[in-house]
Residue, then its C-alpha position, 0 to 999 in steps of 0.5 A: l423159776l421164772v425171774a423178772f425185773s422192771i425199769s419203769i419210765p413215765s412217758a411224760t418225763s425223763k426221771l427214771n423210776i425204778n420200782a422193786k416188788a415180788l409176786r409169789s405163786s405156787t409155780r413162779i416168781a417174779a422178782a423185780a430188781a434194777v440192774e440197768a445203768v441209765n444215763g450214766s447212773k448205776e443201781e446196785t441189784s440183787t438180781p441172779p446175773e444168770i438171767r442176762l447176758n453180761v456187757p462183755e458178751k453183749a459187746r462180742t454179739v454185736s461185733s460177731v453179728c455184724t459183718s459191716g460198720t463205720l470206720c472212723t479215721s483222722s482226716y488229712m484232708e486240707d481244710i479239715e485236718g484232723a477231722p473225724f472221717g467216717s467210712f462204711v466198710d465190711y469185716v469179719l472177726d478173727d478167733e479173738g474177736n478182733p476185726v479184720l478189714l480188707m481195704n483199698e490202698m487208695s481208699m481215703h480211710t486207708v490213706n488216713i491211716q497210712k498217714a497217721g502213722p503206726g500206733s494211730p487210733v481208729t474206731l469201728f462203730a457197728q450196731l444191731g439191725g440195719p445195713t450193718s448186721t444180719l438182723g433186719p431193719a434198725q430201730g432207731q437208737d433202740v438197738s445194741r451198738c458197739s464202738i471199738t477203738g484200738t490200733i490197726e496194722k496190715i496183716e502179713s501173709t505170714v501169719e498164722d490164721w492167714d488161710a483162715l482169715r481169708m476163707r472167713y472173709g471171702i464166705a462173709h463177703s462174696y466179693a472178696d475172693q475177686v479182690m483179695d489177691s489184688p496188689k491194691f488190696h490188704f488185710y488189716r487187723l484192729m487191736p482193741t484198747k478201748i471198747y464202748f457198749v450201748g444197750g439201746f435208748g434210755v439203757s445200759s451203756e458201759w466201758v468193756p475191758p478189751q481181754e473180757y470182751r476177747d473172753a467172751t462168747p457170742d450169744v448163740l441166738a444172736k442171728e435168729a433173736s430178731s426173727i424170734q421177736s418179730r414173730l412173738n410180737r406178731d402172732h402172740g399178743d393175747d399170750l404176751m398180754m397174759t404174761a404181763t397181767e399174770i406173771l409180772d402183775v402189770t394192770e391196765v395194760e395197753k401194749v406189750r412188745v417183746t424187745g430182746v431175746d437171748r439164750l438166758g431169757m427175754d425183754l419185754r416193754v409193758t405200756r400201761r395207764m396209771p391208775r389215777r390218771k387214765n390219760k397218762l401212760l407208763t412204760d415198764e422195761f421187764r426182763l423174764g429169765f428162762r429156767i435154763p440156758v437154751i442152746s438152740v432156737e428150738d429150745a428158746k422156743s420151747e422156753v417161750l412157750k412154757v412162760f406162756q403156759e404158766a400165764w394162762 
């Protein structure tokens, strides 16, 4: 069973048109039902939730794949006191998904935290793509991102996971072994109280309950998704065109791109010409669910090939 939904966005307007339709054949079902939240509005959906990661899983995936981000503290510098102050920082996650940072006591963000006192909020922002993750070059606003707001506290060497955190940080950041024993460097743990996830440009944005974030599991394909996506767009243009026309039942197709892959399916962006106005383009966002959740990159390749085989 293949399941798909689409969100149609006319290129000449910001108004969102949500289309629902079904295509049936002896071997496949393509059902369109909108589930995204766009510009703060939400639509009810009958789409089976198992074809898409839930929002806590998406947020946990972003924070897990990224190893660096922007730490926002409240400035105590004269003339800009109280203004947001952003610093580029490295981090790893502990077993519950809490960001752990190794910070120099002389760094401006550390000074801001110390002056603010215990319980003062900070925010860590991480984004897939670019320097803040392992997924390659960023694509502007068209990538998933996550803001984790909470309180930050110094980690004492007596905590149970001290050795695990040191090892995890040293593996993720090669320079850490040279400074983590310095008296000027200390580990800090960010305890989330609010988490905000944005799925990309013009798609879902949602607050994530901290406990649901902690309980969520990062997607198994997260670190390989970008390379799979790039390979599909580079080497399988004809297959994607056939998928759009034969499975998604889209006509007048101009371009098809894979915009995301995870263990439950893949996202397609289809651009087509409008039937009565050939000079106007319409962009549709589709979700194609895999028959079964995949547990490896090889499984994902197999499921994608099955989609292409059905299309042909």
